[in-house]
RODO-2510 file (C-alpha; in nm, 4 decimals, decimal comma):
residues 332
     n   res          X          Y          Z
     1     x     6,1324    -3,1527     1,9910
     2     x     6,1330    -2,9502     1,6702
     3     x     5,8914    -3,1960     1,5141
     4     x     5,6613    -3,1622     1,8196
     5     x     5,6544    -2,7833     1,7979
     6     x     5,6020    -2,8001     1,4233
     7     x     5,3059    -3,0347     1,4664
     8     x     5,1691    -2,8208     1,7471
     9     x     5,1843    -2,5162     1,5183
    10     x     5,0103    -2,7041     1,2382
    11     x     4,7316    -2,8170     1,4707
    12     x     4,6803    -2,4566     1,5864
    13     x     4,6556    -2,3319     1,2255
    14     x     4,4085    -2,6096     1,1437
    15     x     4,2059    -2,5230     1,4544
    16     x     4,1892    -2,1515     1,3653
    17     x     4,1036    -2,2309     1,0044
    18     x     3,8286    -2,4673     1,1229
    19     x     3,6848    -2,1936     1,3412
    20     x     3,6921    -1,9593     1,0404
    21     x     3,5136    -2,2128     0,8216
    22     x     3,2550    -2,2764     1,0950
    23     x     3,1968    -1,9008     1,1340
    24     x     3,1574    -1,8575     0,7576
    25     x     2,9227    -2,1551     0,7406
    26     x     2,7147    -2,0229     1,0324
    27     x     2,6943    -1,6777     0,8716
    28     x     2,6010    -1,8318     0,5358
    29     x     2,3232    -2,0382     0,6951
    30     x     2,1896    -1,7352     0,8815
    31     x     2,1733    -1,5288     0,5624
    32     x     2,0163    -1,8216     0,3780
    33     x     1,7462    -1,8541     0,6457
    34     x     1,6664    -1,4843     0,6244
    35     x     1,6572    -1,5068     0,2453
    36     x     1,3985    -1,7848     0,2787
    37     x     1,2037    -1,5676     0,5238
    38     x     1,2197    -1,2703     0,2875
    39     x     1,0972    -1,4746    -0,0092
    40     x     0,8149    -1,6306     0,1920
    41     x     0,6960    -1,2976     0,3305
    42     x     0,7049    -1,1113    -0,0001
    43     x     0,5177    -1,3986    -0,1683
    44     x     0,2365    -1,3626     0,0857
    45     x     0,2321    -0,9832     0,0436
    46     x     0,2146    -1,0110    -0,3356
    47     x    -0,0632    -1,2697    -0,3031
    48     x    -0,2677    -1,0367    -0,0824
    49     x    -0,2164    -0,7410    -0,3137
    50     x    -0,3275    -0,9462    -0,6134
    51     x    -0,6338    -1,0563    -0,4160
    52     x    -0,7253    -0,6904    -0,3560
    53     x    -0,6977    -0,6239    -0,7298
    54     x    -0,9183    -0,9234    -0,8055
    55     x    -1,1820    -0,8091    -0,5590
    56     x    -1,2068    -0,4523    -0,6857
    57     x    -1,2223    -0,5898    -1,0386
    58     x    -1,5235    -0,7963    -0,9299
    59     x    -1,6830    -0,4880    -0,7718
    60     x    -1,6172    -0,2909    -1,0919
    61     x    -1,7759    -0,5665    -1,3017
    62     x    -2,0771    -0,5788    -1,0687
    63     x    -2,1128    -0,2018    -1,1009
    64     x    -2,0926    -0,2252    -1,4804
    65     x    -2,3710    -0,4847    -1,4651
    66     x    -2,5842    -0,2386    -1,2674
    67     x    -2,5284     0,0295    -1,5320
    68     x    -2,6207    -0,2125    -1,8082
    69     x    -2,9429    -0,3099    -1,6289
    70     x    -3,0362     0,0233    -1,4744
    71     x    -3,3864     0,0175    -1,6216
    72     x    -3,4679    -0,2588    -1,3735
    73     x    -3,4405    -0,0142    -1,0829
    74     x    -3,7035     0,2292    -0,9608
    75     x    -3,6115     0,5934    -0,9035
    76     x    -3,8194     0,6046    -0,5858
    77     x    -3,6945     0,2850    -0,4272
    78     x    -3,4327     0,4519    -0,2033
    79     x    -3,5065     0,8207    -0,2430
    80     x    -3,5996     0,8624     0,1247
    81     x    -3,2402     0,7744     0,2245
    82     x    -3,1020     1,0951     0,0681
    83     x    -3,1174     1,4629     0,1574
    84     x    -3,0823     1,7542    -0,0872
    85     x    -2,8951     2,0413     0,0819
    86     x    -2,9421     2,4106    -0,0061
    87     x    -2,5840     2,4326    -0,1410
    88     x    -2,6620     2,1800    -0,4153
    89     x    -2,5196     1,8722    -0,2438
    90     x    -2,7059     1,5386    -0,2302
    91     x    -2,6152     1,3501     0,0864
    92     x    -2,7115     1,0140     0,2337
    93     x    -2,8675     1,0069     0,5780
    94     x    -2,6382     0,8787     0,8530
    95     x    -2,7061     0,5108     0,9145
    96     x    -2,4836     0,2913     1,1274
    97     x    -2,3104     0,0185     0,9299
    98     x    -2,3937     0,1691     0,5905
    99     x    -2,1874     0,3504     0,3302
   100     x    -2,1973     0,7282     0,3030
   101     x    -2,2847     0,9056    -0,0233
   102     x    -2,1820     1,2564    -0,1242
   103     x    -2,2877     1,4107    -0,4580
   104     x    -2,1053     1,7421    -0,4763
   105     x    -2,3213     1,9317    -0,7252
   106     x    -2,0223     2,0063    -0,9499
   107     x    -2,2516     1,8666    -1,2171
   108     x    -2,6011     1,9994    -1,1355
   109     x    -2,7949     1,7134    -0,9765
   110     x    -3,0629     1,5898    -1,2142
   111     x    -3,3037     1,2983    -1,1927
   112     x    -3,0569     1,1009    -1,4046
   113     x    -2,7806     1,1507    -1,1481
   114     x    -3,0158     1,0557    -0,8648
   115     x    -3,1058     0,7424    -1,0576
   116     x    -2,7361     0,6476    -1,0823
   117     x    -2,7015     0,6891    -0,7054
   118     x    -3,0085     0,4725    -0,6478
   119     x    -2,9238     0,1837    -0,8808
   120     x    -2,5639     0,1583    -0,7535
   121     x    -2,6825     0,1298    -0,3934
   122     x    -2,6467    -0,2486    -0,3900
   123     x    -2,2653    -0,2413    -0,4263
   124     x    -2,2407    -0,1323    -0,0649
   125     x    -2,3137    -0,4907     0,0480
   126     x    -1,9904    -0,5961    -0,1244
   127     x    -1,8116    -0,2970     0,0303
   128     x    -1,9159    -0,3987     0,3802
   129     x    -1,8229    -0,7666     0,3390
   130     x    -1,4802    -0,6811     0,1973
   131     x    -1,3764    -0,4242     0,4583
   132     x    -1,5182    -0,6135     0,7559
   133     x    -1,3320    -0,9314     0,6562
   134     x    -1,0009    -0,7620     0,5665
   135     x    -0,8640    -0,5443     0,8507
   136     x    -0,5831    -0,3867     0,6456
   137     x    -0,8416    -0,2501     0,3985
   138     x    -0,9435     0,0709     0,5685
   139     x    -1,1706     0,2106     0,2971
   140     x    -1,3473     0,1153    -0,0247
   141     x    -1,5247     0,3601    -0,2538
   142     x    -1,6934     0,4169    -0,5864
   143     x    -1,6338     0,7556    -0,7514
   144     x    -1,8583     0,8458    -1,0448
   145     x    -1,8065     1,0884    -1,3344
   146     x    -2,0831     1,3210    -1,2087
   147     x    -1,8798     1,3848    -0,8896
   148     x    -2,0723     1,1330    -0,6835
   149     x    -1,8793     0,9235    -0,4321
   150     x    -1,9929     0,6302    -0,2157
   151     x    -1,7572     0,5283     0,0685
   152     x    -1,7414     0,2617     0,3374
   153     x    -1,6744     0,2854     0,6297
   154     x    -1,8619     0,6143     0,6616
   155     x    -1,7141     0,9373     0,7971
   156     x    -1,8149     1,3037     0,8163
   157     x    -1,7986     1,3881     0,4466
   158     x    -1,9221     1,7436     0,5063
   159     x    -1,6008     1,8107     0,7020
   160     x    -1,3870     1,6609     0,4249
   161     x    -1,5475     1,7619     0,0946
   162     x    -1,6796     2,0976    -0,0163
   163     x    -1,9846     2,1587    -0,2297
   164     x    -1,8992     2,1682    -0,5984
   165     x    -1,5807     1,9615    -0,5717
   166     x    -1,4808     1,7794    -0,8928
   167     x    -1,3784     1,4254    -0,7975
   168     x    -1,2563     1,3510    -1,1500
   169     x    -0,9537     1,5753    -1,0824
   170     x    -0,8242     1,3371    -0,8136
   171     x    -0,5479     1,0943    -0,9160
   172     x    -0,7456     0,7931    -0,7951
   173     x    -0,9972     0,8817    -1,0680
   174     x    -0,7986     0,9998    -1,3678
   175     x    -0,5212     0,7371    -1,3341
   176     x    -0,7846     0,4732    -1,4161
   177     x    -0,8840     0,6285    -1,7503
   178     x    -0,7652     0,5126    -2,0913
   179     x    -0,4897     0,7726    -2,1135
   180     x    -0,3087     0,6145    -1,8184
   181     x    -0,4695     0,2693    -1,8225
   182     x    -0,5449     0,1721    -2,1843
   183     x    -0,5931    -0,1964    -2,0942
   184     x    -0,8654    -0,0982    -1,8427
   185     x    -0,7104    -0,3256    -1,5796
   186     x    -0,7250    -0,2886    -1,2024
   187     x    -0,3985    -0,1347    -1,0823
   188     x    -0,2149     0,0146    -0,7878
   189     x    -0,1241     0,3792    -0,7494
   190     x     0,2470     0,3395    -0,6798
   191     x     0,2907     0,6550    -0,4692
   192     x     0,1531     0,6186    -0,1143
   193     x    -0,0389     0,8930     0,0626
   194     x    -0,0673     0,9687     0,4320
   195     x    -0,3901     0,9243     0,6288
   196     x    -0,3653     1,1194     0,9510
   197     x    -0,6617     0,9495     1,1184
   198     x    -0,4899     0,6114     1,0570
   199     x    -0,1400     0,7484     1,1318
   200     x    -0,0181     0,5401     0,8417
   201     x     0,0899     0,5586     0,4827
   202     x    -0,1779     0,4176     0,2573
   203     x    -0,1555     0,2351    -0,0756
   204     x    -0,4506     0,2643    -0,3148
   205     x    -0,5779     0,0207    -0,5782
   206     x    -0,8276     0,1291    -0,8450
   207     x    -1,0381    -0,0324    -1,1192
   208     x    -1,2342     0,1514    -1,3893
   209     x    -1,6056     0,1043    -1,4520
   210     x    -1,7146     0,1308    -1,8168
   211     x    -2,0600     0,1741    -1,9705
   212     x    -2,1160     0,2021    -2,3472
   213     x    -1,7356     0,2131    -2,3896
   214     x    -1,7055     0,5245    -2,1696
   215     x    -1,5519     0,5328    -1,8227
   216     x    -1,8385     0,6027    -1,5848
   217     x    -1,6468     0,5733    -1,2598
   218     x    -1,3737     0,4099    -1,0514
   219     x    -1,3809     0,1548    -0,7712
   220     x    -1,0950     0,1932    -0,5233
   221     x    -0,9576     0,0618    -0,1958
   222     x    -0,7138     0,2099     0,0559
   223     x    -0,4721    -0,0229     0,2339
   224     x    -0,3081     0,0528     0,5683
   225     x     0,0579    -0,0163     0,4854
   226     x     0,1600    -0,0539     0,8512
   227     x    -0,0999    -0,3275     0,8983
   228     x     0,0112    -0,5055     0,5808
   229     x     0,3718    -0,4979     0,7037
   230     x     0,2765    -0,6260     1,0505
   231     x     0,0582    -0,8986     0,9008
   232     x     0,3330    -1,0691     0,7013
   233     x     0,6757    -0,9509     0,8200
   234     x     0,6459    -1,1490     1,1400
   235     x     0,9777    -1,3301     1,1835
   236     x     1,2165    -1,0357     1,2086
   237     x     1,1581    -0,9457     1,5738
   238     x     1,5262    -0,9282     1,6583
   239     x     1,7806    -0,6535     1,7107
   240     x     2,0060    -0,8177     1,4518
   241     x     1,7714    -0,7363     1,1624
   242     x     1,5906    -0,4293     1,0329
   243     x     1,3023    -0,4735     0,7858
   244     x     1,1024    -0,2186     0,5868
   245     x     0,9025    -0,1367     0,2738
   246     x     1,0665     0,1039     0,0281
   247     x     0,9225     0,2570    -0,2896
   248     x     1,1066     0,2414    -0,6217
   249     x     1,2149     0,6037    -0,5546
   250     x     1,3775     0,5258    -0,2189
   251     x     1,0982     0,6344     0,0142
   252     x     1,0693     0,4411     0,3441
   253     x     0,6984     0,3598     0,3778
   254     x     0,6686     0,1234     0,6749
   255     x     0,8963    -0,0912     0,8837
   256     x     1,0001    -0,2143     1,2254
   257     x     1,1536    -0,0026     1,5013
   258     x     1,5002    -0,1400     1,4199
   259     x     1,4838     0,0058     1,0678
   260     x     1,3813     0,3463     1,2020
   261     x     1,6683     0,3399     1,4497
   262     x     1,9307     0,2086     1,2066
   263     x     1,8366     0,4564     0,9329
   264     x     1,7898     0,7459     1,1748
   265     x     1,4255     0,8080     1,0855
   266     x     1,1706     0,9966     1,2927
   267     x     0,7918     1,0174     1,2746
   268     x     0,7717     1,3282     1,4938
   269     x     0,6688     1,5950     1,2438
   270     x     0,4484     1,9009     1,2757
   271     x     0,3385     1,8649     0,9127
   272     x     0,3196     1,5213     0,7516
   273     x     0,4564     1,6497     0,4197
   274     x     0,7928     1,6916     0,5938
   275     x     0,8157     1,3117     0,6007
   276     x     0,8502     1,3042     0,2226
   277     x     1,1951     1,4586     0,2490
   278     x     1,3098     1,2999     0,5722
   279     x     1,2038     0,9443     0,4819
   280     x     1,3491     0,9315     0,1325
   281     x     1,6646     0,7403     0,2115
   282     x     1,7999     0,7930    -0,1409
   283     x     1,8621     1,1513    -0,0210
   284     x     1,9678     1,0656     0,3331
   285     x     2,2292     1,2816     0,5073
   286     x     2,4464     0,9701     0,5456
   287     x     2,6016     0,8863     0,2081
   288     x     2,6340     0,5179     0,3041
   289     x     2,2560     0,4967     0,3525
   290     x     2,2051     0,6891     0,0286
   291     x     2,4161     0,4299    -0,1485
   292     x     2,2099     0,1429    -0,0047
   293     x     1,8886     0,2968    -0,1413
   294     x     2,0417     0,3693    -0,4792
   295     x     2,1842     0,0183    -0,5134
   296     x     1,8405    -0,1255    -0,4321
   297     x     1,6755     0,1045    -0,6850
   298     x     1,9272     0,0008    -0,9520
   299     x     1,8366    -0,3656    -0,9036
   300     x     2,0902    -0,5026    -0,6554
   301     x     1,9181    -0,7635    -0,4377
   302     x     2,1982    -0,8951    -0,2190
   303     x     2,5074    -0,7017    -0,1082
   304     x     2,7214    -0,5875     0,1833
   305     x     2,7082    -0,2257     0,3047
   306     x     2,8482    -0,0050     0,5792
   307     x     2,6348     0,1935     0,8243
   308     x     2,7889     0,3787     1,1194
   309     x     3,1236     0,2026     1,0605
   310     x     2,9623    -0,1428     1,0879
   311     x     2,9089    -0,3939     0,8097
   312     x     2,5631    -0,5242     0,7195
   313     x     2,4114    -0,7659     0,4726
   314     x     2,1304    -0,6153     0,2624
   315     x     1,8659    -0,8455     0,1133
   316     x     1,5780    -0,7331    -0,1067
   317     x     1,2689    -0,8761    -0,2810
   318     x     1,0144    -0,7134    -0,5129
   319     x     0,6634    -0,6225    -0,4027
   320     x     0,5555    -0,6563    -0,7625
   321     x     0,2043    -0,5053    -0,7802
   322     x     0,3242    -0,1837    -0,6141
   323     x     0,6736    -0,1646    -0,7686
   324     x     0,8033    -0,1456    -0,4099
   325     x     1,0667    -0,3473    -0,2230
   326     x     1,0757    -0,5475     0,0989
   327     x     1,4240    -0,4920     0,2439
   328     x     1,6132    -0,6760     0,5184
   329     x     1,9335    -0,5300     0,6665
   330     x     2,1239    -0,7845     0,8810
   331     x     2,4062    -0,7291     1,1226
   332     x     2,7267    -0,8878     0,9912
***
């Protein structure tokens, strides 16, 4: 009888241990599958971002070619498309499906400046093809050193820009110059900005245009970050996982509803600048969430963390061109 009870006890211990091993194995496989998902998704995101850089580099090179061959273009070829306003602004006429041009008059508008506007007209065909074929690209533009800007899709520039504005003071212009970009490469502006009409944070990529070894302008694109997230982070539609983009400073840029709920984030703000404070999880009111952000920033890619007295697995991969992260938080 003693032997029977002893064997019975041993079988029970083996059974419990087997269940433990099975549970550990199941958890390991689940994490492994999400790690594969994370790697696959971030690879696609990085590939898209590099494609955007390649395209604006091509547009910049095409624009440089136009500068180098400007004598081939007539001053009068497109002059009837533009209107000179009494306040010194040169403006393109509104035409459906065309780019909009605004020359602010910060530099008094001469025939030379008009000529630049005219001979760079042909880049708008590239603008239209790029934006119309890439939904997450919400805007492409060329900003020139004489405070001339060409943008597609068009919008009411008179409501947005004032006469005499100096476009070279904007970060999407000066960050492309040799002081910040000595290699003259296309690059991303790492800090996102908010576009209210898109209700989304936007990432910008820029490429300088040089003529006679002087920067003549900048080609740029704006990317709807929500659309980029939704395009590639497609296999996390489950309550057991939260997924989001985070900047290298800890700012939550875009993510699924689970990440907003888990991290206690809101998008209901009277002024969008309030989001800068509320969505920087490195300064979250909950110290556990702070610690998650700070561990990610310091380079930890895979760890266990506590949120609301529950344990979670945190997985992370680099969105290299932006110096951002794609983060998964899994229920334990």
